C-alpha positions in Angstrom: 158.2 127.1 107.7 155.1 129.2 108.3 154.6 129.7 104.6 154.6 125.9 104.1 152.1 125.4 106.7 149.9 128.1 105.3 150.1 126.7 101.7 149.7 123.1 102.9 146.6 124.1 104.9 145.0 126.0 101.9 145.7 123.1 99.6 144.2 120.7 102.1 141.1 122.9 102.6 140.8 123.3 98.7 140.8 119.6 98.2 138.1 119.0 100.9 136.0 121.6 99.3 136.5 120.3 95.9 135.5 116.7 97.1 132.4 118.2 98.8 131.6 120.2 95.8 131.7 117.2 93.4 129.1 115.4 95.7 125.7 114.9 94.0 123.4 112.0 93.5 124.5 111.7 89.9 128.0 111.2 91.2 127.3 109.7 94.5 130.5 107.8 94.7 132.2 111.2 95.1 130.4 111.8 98.4 132.4 110.8 101.5 129.9 111.1 104.4 126.4 111.8 105.1 126.8 115.5 105.6 128.3 116.0 102.1 125.2 114.1 100.7 122.7 116.2 102.6 124.2 119.4 101.4 124.3 118.2 97.7 122.0 120.4 95.6 120.1 117.5 94.1 119.6 115.4 97.3 116.7 117.3 98.9 114.5 117.3 95.8 115.3 113.5 95.2 114.5 112.8 98.9 111.2 114.7 98.7 110.2 112.7 95.6 111.2 109.4 97.3 109.3 110.2 100.6 106.1 111.5 98.9 103.7 113.6 100.9 103.7 111.5 104.1 104.0 113.4 107.5 105.4 111.7 110.6 105.8 112.8 114.2 109.0 110.8 114.9 111.0 113.6 116.2 108.2 115.2 118.2 106.1 117.2 115.8 104.3 116.5 112.6 106.7 117.1 109.7 107.1 115.9 106.2 108.9 112.5 106.1 111.7 113.9 103.9 112.3 116.6 106.2 112.5 114.2 109.3 115.0 112.2 107.5 117.1 115.2 106.7 116.9 116.4 110.3 117.9 112.9 111.6 121.0 113.3 109.4 121.9 116.9 110.4 124.6 116.2 112.8 127.9 114.4 113.0 128.3 112.2 109.9 129.6 108.7 109.7 131.9 107.8 106.9 130.2 106.4 103.8 129.6 102.5 103.9 129.3 100.1 100.9 126.7 97.4 102.0 126.8 95.9 98.4 128.8 96.6 95.2 127.7 99.9 93.8 125.4 100.7 96.8 126.3 103.5 99.2 124.9 104.1 102.6 125.3 107.5 104.3 124.4 108.3 107.9 124.7 110.7 110.6 123.2 111.6 114.0 120.5 114.3 114.6 122.0 117.7 115.4 122.0 118.2 119.3 120.4 114.8 119.7 123.1 112.2 118.9 121.1 109.3 120.0 118.7 109.8 117.2 120.0 109.0 113.7 119.2 108.8 110.0 120.5 107.0 107.1 120.0 106.9 103.3 120.9 104.1 100.8 121.7 105.3 97.4 122.9 103.1 94.3 125.6 104.2 91.9 123.0 105.7 89.5 121.8 108.2 92.2 118.6 106.4 93.0 117.6 106.5 96.6 116.8 102.9 97.5 115.9 103.3 101.2 116.2 105.6 104.2 116.0 104.9 107.9 115.4 106.8 111.1 116.3 105.5 114.4 114.2 107.2 117.0 112.1 107.0 120.1 108.3 106.9 119.7 106.6 109.4 121.8 103.1 110.0 122.9 100.9 111.7 125.4 102.4 109.4 128.2 106.0 110.3 127.2 108.6 108.4 125.1 109.3 104.8 124.7 112.4 103.5 126.4 113.9 101.7 123.4 114.4 102.6 119.9 112.0 102.3 117.0 113.8 101.7 113.6 111.6 103.3 110.8 112.6 101.7 107.4 111.5 104.0 104.5 111.1 102.4 101.1 109.5 103.7 97.8 108.3 100.1 97.1 109.0 96.7 98.6 112.8 96.0 98.4 114.0 93.3 100.8 117.7 93.9 100.0 117.5 97.8 100.7 115.3 97.1 103.9 118.1 94.7 105.0 120.8 97.2 104.6 118.9 99.8 106.8 118.1 97.2 109.4 121.8 96.1 109.4 122.6 99.8 110.1 120.2 100.0 112.9 121.8 97.0 114.6 125.3 98.5 114.1 124.1 101.7 115.7 122.7 100.1 118.8 125.7 97.8 119.0 127.9 100.7 119.0 125.8 102.3 121.8 126.2 99.4 124.0 130.0 99.0 123.3 130.5 102.6 124.5 129.0 101.9 127.8 127.4 105.4 128.0 123.9 104.5 127.2 120.7 103.1 128.9 119.4 99.7 128.2 116.8 101.1 125.9 119.5 103.0 123.9 121.1 99.8 123.0 118.1 97.9 121.8 115.5 98.2 118.9 112.2 97.6 120.3 110.3 97.9 117.2 110.9 98.1 113.4 108.3 99.5 111.2 108.4 99.4 107.4 107.0 102.5 105.5 106.2 102.3 102.0 105.9 105.7 100.3 105.2 104.6 96.8 101.8 103.5 95.2 
């Protein structure tokens, strides 16, 4: 019996590792969650190209936009969603700050269509009490922006349903659109 459990466990681990190993933008349908996508070898360079050279202070200090999206997706992942045929949304919470979250929308060709960060704007007087949803686009793309906005609404609705969050953590107080292309 122990041998069966050991063999079964090794096979399960191998199939999970194989699935994660096949995850890349060029075969994005093989990616099952946000963590697999973030760790895919071709994701970071594509995210850098998508975000450009813009820096933001959304997570407390000035960092490149691509790095902030990656950090916002560095924690517990959500299962991949498909907001439209051939379009995949990957999301996760921020490591050690689960109330901040990130998402990326990728089409079946591996093109990043949009990204989003759900965060609290902070300044010299402290942080706002409700979320800001930052929708990131290379160029104007109403459909992709809508997918990120729907994700943001889903996240705050889940916060509200769980009962463990303050009123500000169950509402989007401000949505901003960031266009990174020329």
